[in-house]
C-alpha positions as CSV (number, residue, x, y, z in Angstrom):
1,X,104.0,110.8,108.2
2,X,102.9,112.2,111.4
3,X,101.1,115.0,109.7
4,X,99.1,112.7,107.3
5,X,97.1,110.5,109.9
6,X,96.9,112.8,112.8
7,X,99.8,111.4,114.5
8,X,99.1,107.8,113.7
9,X,101.6,105.5,112.0
10,X,99.7,102.8,109.8
11,X,100.9,99.3,110.4
12,X,99.6,96.6,108.2
13,X,98.7,93.4,110.3
14,X,97.6,90.1,109.3
15,X,97.1,86.9,111.3
16,X,96.5,83.0,110.6
17,X,94.5,81.5,113.4
18,X,92.8,78.3,114.6
19,X,89.5,79.7,114.1
20,X,87.4,82.9,114.5
21,X,87.3,83.6,118.3
22,X,90.3,85.6,119.5
23,X,89.7,84.5,123.3
24,X,89.9,80.7,122.7
25,X,91.2,80.0,119.2
26,X,95.0,79.9,118.4
27,X,97.1,82.6,116.9
28,X,99.4,80.5,114.4
29,X,101.2,83.3,112.5
30,X,101.4,87.0,112.6
31,X,102.9,89.5,110.3
32,X,103.4,93.2,110.2
33,X,104.3,95.6,107.4
34,X,105.3,99.4,108.9
35,X,104.6,101.9,106.2
36,X,106.9,104.5,105.2
37,X,106.4,108.0,103.4
38,X,109.0,109.2,101.0
39,X,109.6,112.8,100.0
40,X,107.0,113.1,97.8
41,X,104.3,112.2,100.4
42,X,103.7,109.0,98.7
43,X,103.4,105.8,101.1
44,X,105.3,102.6,100.5
45,X,105.9,99.3,102.4
46,X,108.8,99.9,104.5
47,X,109.6,96.8,106.6
48,X,108.0,93.4,107.1
49,X,108.2,91.5,110.3
50,X,106.6,87.9,110.9
51,X,106.5,85.0,113.2
52,X,105.0,81.6,113.2
53,X,103.4,81.1,116.6
54,X,102.9,78.3,119.0
55,X,99.5,77.9,120.0
56,X,98.8,79.1,123.8
57,X,98.2,76.4,126.2
58,X,94.5,75.0,125.9
59,X,94.1,76.9,122.5
60,X,91.3,75.6,120.4
61,X,92.1,74.9,116.7
62,X,89.4,74.0,114.4
63,X,90.3,71.3,111.7
64,X,88.3,73.6,109.0
65,X,90.7,76.6,109.8
66,X,93.9,74.4,109.2
67,X,92.3,73.0,106.0
68,X,91.8,76.6,104.9
69,X,94.9,77.9,105.6
70,X,97.4,74.6,104.9
71,X,99.1,75.5,108.3
72,X,100.3,72.4,110.3
73,X,101.0,73.6,113.8
74,X,103.1,70.6,114.7
75,X,105.6,71.1,111.9
76,X,109.1,71.4,113.3
77,X,110.1,73.4,110.3
78,X,107.7,76.4,111.2
79,X,110.3,77.3,113.9
80,X,107.3,78.8,115.8
81,X,107.7,81.1,118.7
82,X,105.8,81.5,122.0
83,X,103.0,84.2,121.6
84,X,104.9,86.2,124.0
85,X,108.1,86.3,121.7
86,X,106.3,86.9,118.7
87,X,103.9,89.7,120.0
88,X,106.9,91.4,121.6
89,X,109.0,91.2,118.5
90,X,106.2,92.9,116.5
91,X,105.5,95.4,119.2
92,X,109.3,96.3,119.7
93,X,109.5,97.2,115.9
94,X,106.4,99.3,115.7
95,X,107.4,101.1,118.8
96,X,110.7,102.0,117.3
97,X,108.7,103.3,114.1
98,X,106.4,105.0,115.9
99,X,109.1,106.9,117.6
100,X,111.3,107.2,114.4
101,X,108.5,108.7,112.2
102,X,107.6,111.1,115.0
103,X,104.1,109.5,115.6
104,X,102.1,109.6,118.8
105,X,100.6,105.7,118.1
106,X,100.2,103.1,115.6
107,X,96.8,102.6,113.8
108,X,96.1,98.9,112.6
109,X,95.7,98.5,109.0
110,X,93.9,95.1,107.8
111,X,91.7,93.4,105.4
112,X,88.7,92.9,107.7
113,X,90.8,94.3,110.2
114,X,88.5,93.9,113.2
115,X,89.3,90.2,112.8
116,X,93.3,91.2,113.1
117,X,92.8,93.6,115.7
118,X,90.9,91.4,118.0
119,X,93.4,88.7,117.7
120,X,96.7,91.0,118.4
121,X,94.9,92.5,121.5
122,X,93.7,89.1,123.0
123,X,97.3,87.8,122.6
124,X,98.7,90.8,124.1
125,X,96.4,90.5,126.9
126,X,97.1,86.9,127.4
127,X,101.1,87.6,127.5
128,X,100.4,90.8,129.7
129,X,102.3,93.3,127.4
130,X,102.4,96.4,129.2
131,X,103.1,98.6,126.2
132,X,100.9,98.1,123.2
133,X,101.4,100.4,120.5
134,X,98.4,100.1,118.7
135,X,95.2,102.2,119.2
136,X,92.8,100.3,121.4
137,X,89.9,100.4,119.0
138,X,90.5,102.5,115.8
139,X,91.5,100.6,112.6
140,X,91.9,101.4,108.8
141,X,90.3,98.7,107.1
142,X,91.2,97.9,103.4
143,X,87.9,96.0,102.6
144,X,86.2,99.5,102.8
145,X,89.0,101.4,101.3
146,X,89.0,98.9,98.2
147,X,85.4,98.7,98.0
148,X,85.5,102.7,97.6
149,X,88.4,102.7,95.3
150,X,87.9,99.7,93.1
151,X,84.6,98.4,93.7
152,X,86.0,95.0,95.2
153,X,86.1,93.8,98.8
154,X,88.0,90.1,98.4
155,X,91.8,90.9,98.7
156,X,92.7,88.8,95.7
157,X,89.9,90.8,93.4
158,X,91.1,94.2,95.0
159,X,94.8,93.5,94.0
160,X,93.7,92.7,90.8
161,X,91.6,95.8,90.2
162,X,94.6,97.9,91.4
163,X,97.1,96.3,89.1
164,X,99.0,94.4,92.1
165,X,100.3,90.9,91.0
166,X,98.3,88.3,93.4
167,X,99.6,84.5,93.8
168,X,96.4,82.7,95.0
169,X,98.6,79.6,96.0
170,X,100.9,82.1,98.3
171,X,97.8,83.3,99.9
172,X,96.7,82.6,103.5
173,X,100.3,82.9,105.0
174,X,100.4,85.9,107.1
175,X,103.5,87.3,105.9
176,X,102.1,87.2,102.0
177,X,98.6,88.6,102.9
178,X,100.1,91.4,105.1
179,X,102.4,92.3,102.1
180,X,99.8,92.4,99.4
181,X,97.4,94.4,101.9
182,X,100.2,96.8,102.3
183,X,100.7,97.3,98.6
184,X,96.8,97.9,98.3
185,X,96.6,100.3,101.2
186,X,99.6,102.5,99.8
187,X,98.1,102.4,96.4
188,X,94.8,103.6,97.6
189,X,96.1,106.4,99.8
190,X,98.7,107.5,97.1
191,X,95.9,107.4,94.2
192,X,93.7,109.5,96.7
193,X,96.6,111.8,96.6
194,X,97.0,112.4,93.1
195,X,93.4,113.2,92.5
196,X,94.3,116.5,94.7
197,X,92.2,115.4,97.6
198,X,95.0,115.6,99.9
199,X,97.4,118.5,100.1
200,X,101.2,117.3,100.4
């Protein structure tokens, strides 16, 4: 993997939140899919890690955001973890894979990646994480990649164009959206390789 992305390990991230402001709005769900590479040089989703997250003290939660995602932050069945536990669980797995796959750092892959990147970094700062495995500003955005590869930018439509099954009723959970984004990312990168544009 290290030679394919200049020492970066792609890790797909999706978050579900209480709004659009990463500094003030709650992080409610986070999921990560670590990307692996097989012996033929093709990418595949290797491992998924996910957590429901307790809103941090004083966090803003917009009703419109909850209406959109269907999340009930107060539901005890969520088994939500503190931001500190959730972020460290994700980061620990990512740090392990960075080392395992002989990479230097992780790069966040997301659908509208800046949104996810901002929330991950804001949460990491709040809980004072000392070793953030992700690049501080570089990302791979599947909105751009899907627009290039399939002429679609909405996740559901891009998956449909790529021949990836997508269940709209399961969407807007961090785990489901992350896994579908990971499938899409791998399919685009592998498709590009098949066209002879990347030497194995």
